[in-house]
N, C-alpha and C positions, 0 to 999 in steps of 0.2 A: 504494499499499500504506500503510495507516494503522495505526499502532501506539498502543494505548491507553496510558493513564498508568501503570496498574499493571505492565504488561509493561516499560515503560521504566524505572520505578523498580527493578524486580527485576533488570534487566540492569545498572543502575548499582551496585546493592548487591553483585552478584556480581563485578563488575570491581574494586570497592573491596576486597572480601575477598581476592580473588586477588592483588592488589598487596601486601596486608599479609603474606601467607604466602609470597610468591615468594622473598624473601631467605633464609628458613629452608630452603626446599627446594633452592635453588641451592647453599647452603653444604653441605647434606648430600650433594648430588650431587658437589660438588668433593671432599669427604672420601671418598666412596665410590670415586671415580676414582683419587684419589692414594693411598689407603690409609693416610693420616696423619690421626689423630683431632685435632680442633681444641682439645681441652681436656686439661689435665694437673692432677694433684694434686701440690703441692709440699709436702714435709714437712721440718721442721727436725730435725736430729739433735742429739747431745750437744754441749754447749758452743757451740750456734749454728751448727754446721757443717751446711750443707744436704745432704740425702739426694738420690739421683737422682729425677728426677721420674717419676711414674706416668702415662704418656701413653696412655690407651686409652678416653677418653670422647668419644663423639660427640654427647652431649646435655649441655647445661649443667646441667640439674637433677640428672642423674645424677652429674655432676662434683661439684656442691655437696654432695649426699648422701654421697658417698665421702669428700670432704674433711672433712665433719663426723665421719664414722665414724673416720677415720684421724688426726684432729687436725692437719689440714693446711689449705692454701688451694687453691681452684680457680683456675688461671691459664691464659692462652692458650698454646698450643703454638707456639713460635717456628719450628718446622719445618713448620707447616701452610701450604700455599701459597695458600689463599684469605683473604678478609677475614672476620674474626670480630667481631661486635658484642656487647659485654657490656652488660647492663642498667645504667642509670644508678645511681649510688650514692644511697642514701636521704638525703633532706634532713633536717637537724636542725631539730626544732621548739622554739620557745621560746629565751629567752636565758639565760645564766648570770648569776647575781647575785652 
């Protein structure tokens, strides 16, 4: 059985894409099984006293939007049983003078 080059490249591309999205789908599966959302919005109260976290976000982008709307920060839920990866912090460009 001989496989042509285009079929081989398509198979490699499919495997690479599935490897990229596997962690996100497994994190969603863990969250669905446990019932614990991976992200919370943390708001500060009067005089710097923190308010209870709002932990109901299963998607990082939804958490960021809610944090922006509520003047809070999107944080990882410490009660979440799986591993959660946060995007890397943006790098500063240029130097201060």
